[in-house]
C-alpha positions as a Markdown table, in Angstrom:
| # | Residue | x | y | z |
|---|---|---|---|---|
| 1 | Unk | 11.6 | 88.7 | 106.9 |
| 2 | Unk | 15.4 | 88.4 | 106.7 |
| 3 | Unk | 17.3 | 88.5 | 103.5 |
| 4 | Unk | 20.7 | 86.9 | 102.9 |
| 5 | Unk | 23.1 | 86.9 | 100.0 |
| 6 | Unk | 24.2 | 83.3 | 100.3 |
| 7 | Unk | 22.6 | 80.0 | 101.0 |
| 8 | Unk | 21.6 | 79.5 | 104.6 |
| 9 | Unk | 21.6 | 75.7 | 105.3 |
| 10 | Unk | 20.2 | 76.0 | 108.9 |
| 11 | Unk | 17.2 | 78.1 | 108.1 |
| 12 | Unk | 13.8 | 76.6 | 108.6 |
| 13 | Unk | 12.7 | 77.8 | 105.1 |
| 14 | Unk | 14.7 | 79.5 | 102.4 |
| 15 | Unk | 13.7 | 81.0 | 99.1 |
| 16 | Unk | 15.6 | 83.1 | 96.6 |
| 17 | Unk | 14.6 | 85.7 | 94.0 |
| 18 | Unk | 16.6 | 86.2 | 90.8 |
| 19 | Unk | 15.8 | 88.6 | 87.9 |
| 20 | Unk | 15.9 | 87.6 | 84.3 |
| 21 | Unk | 18.6 | 90.1 | 83.6 |
| 22 | Unk | 21.0 | 87.9 | 85.6 |
| 23 | Unk | 20.8 | 85.1 | 83.0 |
| 24 | Unk | 23.1 | 85.1 | 79.9 |
| 25 | Unk | 20.1 | 85.2 | 77.6 |
| 26 | Unk | 16.3 | 85.1 | 77.6 |
| 27 | Unk | 16.6 | 81.5 | 76.4 |
| 28 | Unk | 18.4 | 80.5 | 79.6 |
| 29 | Unk | 15.7 | 82.2 | 81.7 |
| 30 | Unk | 13.0 | 80.3 | 79.8 |
| 31 | Unk | 14.9 | 77.0 | 80.0 |
| 32 | Unk | 15.2 | 77.3 | 83.8 |
| 33 | Unk | 11.4 | 77.9 | 84.0 |
| 34 | Unk | 10.8 | 74.8 | 81.9 |
| 35 | Unk | 13.2 | 72.8 | 84.1 |
| 36 | Unk | 11.4 | 74.0 | 87.3 |
| 37 | Unk | 8.1 | 73.1 | 85.7 |
| 38 | Unk | 9.4 | 69.6 | 84.9 |
| 39 | Unk | 10.7 | 69.3 | 88.5 |
| 40 | Unk | 7.3 | 70.2 | 89.8 |
| 41 | Unk | 5.8 | 67.4 | 87.6 |
| 42 | Unk | 8.5 | 65.0 | 88.7 |
| 43 | Unk | 7.6 | 65.6 | 92.4 |
| 44 | Unk | 3.9 | 65.1 | 91.8 |
| 45 | Unk | 2.6 | 62.3 | 94.1 |
| 46 | Unk | 5.5 | 62.7 | 96.5 |
| 47 | Unk | 5.6 | 64.5 | 99.9 |
| 48 | Unk | 7.0 | 67.6 | 98.1 |
| 49 | Unk | 4.1 | 68.0 | 95.6 |
| 50 | Unk | 3.2 | 71.6 | 95.6 |
| 51 | Unk | 5.3 | 72.3 | 98.7 |
| 52 | Unk | 9.1 | 72.6 | 98.4 |
| 53 | Unk | 9.3 | 74.5 | 101.7 |
| 54 | Unk | 7.6 | 75.4 | 104.9 |
| 55 | Unk | 5.4 | 78.1 | 103.3 |
| 56 | Unk | 3.8 | 75.8 | 100.8 |
| 57 | Unk | 5.3 | 77.4 | 97.7 |
| 58 | Unk | 7.3 | 75.8 | 94.9 |
| 59 | Unk | 8.3 | 78.5 | 92.4 |
| 60 | Unk | 6.6 | 81.4 | 90.6 |
| 61 | Unk | 7.5 | 84.2 | 88.2 |
| 62 | Unk | 6.4 | 87.8 | 88.2 |
| 63 | Unk | 7.7 | 90.9 | 86.5 |
| 64 | Unk | 10.8 | 89.2 | 85.2 |
| 65 | Unk | 11.7 | 87.6 | 88.5 |
| 66 | Unk | 11.8 | 83.9 | 89.5 |
| 67 | Unk | 11.0 | 83.2 | 93.1 |
| 68 | Unk | 12.1 | 79.7 | 94.1 |
| 69 | Unk | 11.4 | 77.9 | 97.4 |
| 70 | Unk | 14.4 | 75.7 | 98.2 |
| 71 | Unk | 14.2 | 74.2 | 101.7 |
| 72 | Unk | 13.4 | 70.6 | 101.0 |
| 73 | Unk | 14.6 | 70.2 | 97.4 |
| 74 | Unk | 17.7 | 72.5 | 97.0 |
| 75 | Unk | 19.8 | 69.8 | 95.3 |
| 76 | Unk | 17.0 | 69.1 | 92.8 |
| 77 | Unk | 16.6 | 72.8 | 92.1 |
| 78 | Unk | 20.4 | 73.1 | 91.5 |
| 79 | Unk | 20.2 | 70.2 | 89.1 |
| 80 | Unk | 17.3 | 71.8 | 87.3 |
| 81 | Unk | 19.3 | 75.0 | 86.7 |
| 82 | Unk | 22.3 | 72.8 | 85.6 |
| 83 | Unk | 20.0 | 71.0 | 83.1 |
| 84 | Unk | 19.1 | 74.5 | 81.7 |
| 85 | Unk | 22.9 | 75.2 | 81.3 |
| 86 | Unk | 22.8 | 77.8 | 84.1 |
| 87 | Unk | 25.2 | 77.8 | 87.0 |
| 88 | Unk | 23.0 | 78.7 | 89.9 |
| 89 | Unk | 26.0 | 79.7 | 92.0 |
| 90 | Unk | 27.0 | 82.4 | 89.5 |
| 91 | Unk | 23.6 | 84.1 | 89.5 |
| 92 | Unk | 23.2 | 87.2 | 91.6 |
| 93 | Unk | 20.3 | 86.3 | 93.8 |
| 94 | Unk | 18.7 | 87.4 | 97.1 |
| 95 | Unk | 18.1 | 84.7 | 99.6 |
| 96 | Unk | 15.0 | 85.1 | 101.8 |
| 97 | Unk | 14.3 | 83.2 | 104.9 |
């Protein structure tokens, strides 16, 4: 597995991990999780239902981290973060391909 510290547009599948400490407040972290949940519901019944990337993941949380699959729906993920008043580009995240 390769890790990158920026978005890799030509990768076959990309994910990122970000820790809750990177958010301005716990509210922002929770708001992002709510927006990602809403995005998952929005994509229900489409080709991306339950599968935002090649590995079949969408997003998950564990031990204060959010793991987000980005390959097919990056613009929608970016918009979800924006709806939660979080600038995804300012978060320190690790990109995984």
